[in-house]
N, C-alpha and C positions, 0 to 999 in steps of 0.2 A: 701835781701829778702832771697834767693834762695840759699845762703852759707849755712843757717840755716840747708835745706833742703837734700845738697848734700855734701860728704864724698869722700875721696881719700884712706882713709883704709877700712877695714872692717867691712860692714855694720851689725850691726842689725837689723834683721827681725821686725814685729810684727804677725812675721808668716801668717795665715789662715783668722784672725781678718779683715772684709770688712766696708766700712764705710757704714753707714745705719743713711740716714736721719741725716747727721752734729754726729750721733758717732760713737762708735764700737758696737758689742755686745757686745761685754766681760764686756764692761765699764757699758752696757746697762744693761743685764744681771746682772751682779755685787752687782747694787743697787736695786734688787727688793728682799725681802725675800724669804729662798728657799722652803716655805709652803711643805703643803703635798707633799711626794714624791713614785712614785710608778714606780721601774723598769724595765726594762724588763728582763724577765726571761731568754732569751737566741735572739741573733741574727744569722738566719739560710741564709748562701748564698744566693742569690739566680745566678742562671745557666747564664754566659755572654751569646751572644750568638754570632755567629761565624761570623769573618769579611768577609761575603762571597762576595755578586754578585755584584757590583754597581748597584744602584735602582737611580730612577731616583725622584723629591718629584711628588707626586700625591694630590688632595684633600681625607681626611681620615676622612669617617664618622662614627661617634660616634654612640652610641642607650645610650637612657637615660632611665628613670625607666617606662616610658611610652612606650617603644618601640620606640622612634620618633629618626629618624636621624637627628646627628646637625654635621654639616660638621667645623674644625678648621681655613677653609682661612677665610673666614668672620669676624671670633676671632681677628688671625693676624691680616687683612688689618686695623679692630678697632684700635689695638696695633699701630700700625705702623702710623696709624692719628695723633693716638697720642701724640708719642713722637716723630715725623719728625718733620723737621720746615719747616713753611708752602712755603719760598722760594727756598728748594729742588729742584733739577728738576734732579734726578735720583732716582731709584723705590728705595724704605728699604728695605735692608734684609729681615727686619722683619715682612716684611708682607708674604713672603717666606720661612721662617722654622718655621715647627712646634714644638714650644718648649716646649707642653707636654710632644712632647715624648724622650726631654729630662729631663725629669722629672715625672719620672710616680708618686712615692712617695716622698714625702716634711712631715715637721716639723712642722708642724703649732701652733705658743705661744699661751698658755693661757692666755697670761699677769700676772702672778705670778710666771715663773722661770718654769713653766713647760709645756713640749716641747709633742703634741697629733700628733702620728704617722696618715697622711693623704694617704690613693692610690687612684689613680686616677681611676682606674678599677670596682674600688666600688662605684663610684659615678660619671660617666662623665662629669656630670653639676660642678658639682663644681670643676674638672680637669680643663674643659676649662676656667671655673670663675677664678682659679686661676692663669693658668698658661701664662691669654691673659688681665690680670688685672697686669697697669706697677708696680710689687714691688717685692722685695726679696723673692724667696723661700730657706727656711733652708734645706738641706742636708740634712749634717752631726751635730751632735753635740754631743761634746768631740767625741771619736771614733767610736762612732758609726751612722753605714750608713744607712739613710735612704732605698736604696736601696739593702741593706743585710737583706732585711725583708720577707717577704711573705704577701701575698694581707689578710689575716687571720690573721695577725699582727695588720690591720690599727685598732685605736683606742689606743692601748699599751701607754702611757705616761712614761715620761724621765723624770728629771730635768739636767741641764747643762748647757755648753756651746761653741754655734753654733760655728761650725768651718771650714764649707765649704756650697756654696749658689750658687745657681744662681743666678744673679746679675739681680738688675730690670733691663729691657731691656733700658729702659729711660739714666741710665746713661750708661752703656756703649755706648749706639749713642751717647749722651755726648763727652766722649774720643772719639773715632772714629772722630768726626767733629774737635777735638782740637786739633788728631792726622797730618789732613789736608796729606789724605791719595792718593797718584796720583795712578794708575792704572797698572806702575809699580812698585811699594813697594814691598818691602819684609818686614814680620811683625813679629813680636813674641806677641804669648798671652798668657794668663793664661787659663787653662782649666777648676774648675772646674767641672760641667757638661757637659762639650763639648758647650755651645747653645753659648757662644758667637766663642769659634770656627768656628762652623758654618755659623753664619754671619760674618766673616771674608772672610769663604775660597768660599760665597756665592757674597761676595764684590771682591773680587782679584783673586779666586783659587787656591784651590788645594796646587797649589807648590810654590805660595808664602807665604803661611800661614807656620809655627811655632809655636806647643801648646805645654805647661809645664806647672810641677803641683812636686809637693815632693810628693805625696800619689800616690804611684803604683799604687793600691784599683782604685782610680777617672781616671788615665791615662788612664789604660787596657780598664774601662767600658765605657771612653768619646771614644775609637777609637773606640771598636766595632759599637758605637750607631751614630757618625758620619759614619764609611763606611756603615753603613744598608741606609742612607739617601743621600747617596751618595757622600761622602765630606772622603779625604783622605788625610787629612793635617801631616808634619813630625808632630809625638809625640814622648815625651820624657819625662822622670822623671830626673825632677832638682829642683835643690834649685834654687829657682829665688835671692839667697843673696850673690849667689856664681857664678862663673864662667857660661857664659850661651854658648849653642850650635851654636854657629856660628855670625855672622855678617848682620844685620838688616838697615833696611832703620825706621823702628820705632820700639817702643817697647809699648804697651797699657799691663798695668799691674793691674786690675781689686781687686788686691793683695793690702792691704796696706801698704806703708813703711812708716818708720821716720828713718835713713837717707834714702833720696835716694841711694844704693848702687854705689859703683866705679864699678862694674864688668859690670851694665848697658853701661857707659858710655864707656867703653872696646870695648863693642860690637856693638854701633853704628855709621857708617862713618862718619865725615865732614856732617856737614847741617845735618845731622838723629833728628828726635826729639821722645822722652819722653813723655809717658802721664801717669798718676800714681793719688793717691788721698795719701794726709798724714796720716799715723793711727793718730786715738784721733781726728777729724776735719773734716769737711766736705768739704775739701777743694781739687779743682786740680790741680795739677802741672804738668805746659806743660815746656820741655826745650831741646832746640838745642845744641847739639853739637860741638864745636868749633873747626876749625886747629890745637890752642895746646891742645888738649887734655880735655881742661872740658866744661864748658857748661853755659849756658843763659837763662834763662827763668821767671816764671811768674807765680802765682797765678794766676787762670780765676777766672773772674768773676764772674760767676754761679757758684753755690756748687754742689754736687754732692748730685743726688734725688730732685734739681730741675724742 
């Protein structure tokens, strides 16, 4: 069965269409009538934050509409408890990484093919609820980056196809578990908002993590955001279906592909492992590189998002 998903030639990727609950968003949105459309008049760039001094994580208190302080840490711990396996002995990075800081704005589906911009600072309670629920948060629709907007743009609606997101934490944890990461593993991950990269850094340390994305804007925003929270992994703008920037012990790609690019096998040492999702399905694929340059693997019993 694995042979259906591996290729030794040039692979055609599925772009940034990610598996959500067994379907690609592109498939899901295409099946919904367009409905009324209200296009955004302009997307104004948000100034990027300089990658200044190294900062350690600490509890971040937000204030709700009633002036009451809210601590993200308790929300992160609740999320971690919900996505971690009960037999796990290692503290989950999910409890230590402030996901809301990696998704300050996002696009929320109205269910009729329309996406509404949400701004976290405008509604801190909804921000924490969204960020610390085990769900995918869409951050780009077509070419419209949620973060290249201003707070006053909140509520603007557009139509289109989701093209980037903060993957649901449960799936990131699932895939990392299937990767069987060792303390000395070097790991390639996909960037997106930078949240998954932060989880990898919290698990392994910055020097062992490389994060890539084909979108320069996403890479730069994620790099700044990661640095603000004390993470400085290797970052690169790279098409994941082509030559990768180095060799690794693990490749964990939340970008769905079909088939698996041959370049992934070239970037793995013998005995190393890749984990990804198969485009258009809810299937998680794991494969180990053989000494002969091929791979053996399987479709995992659990499904993406389960």
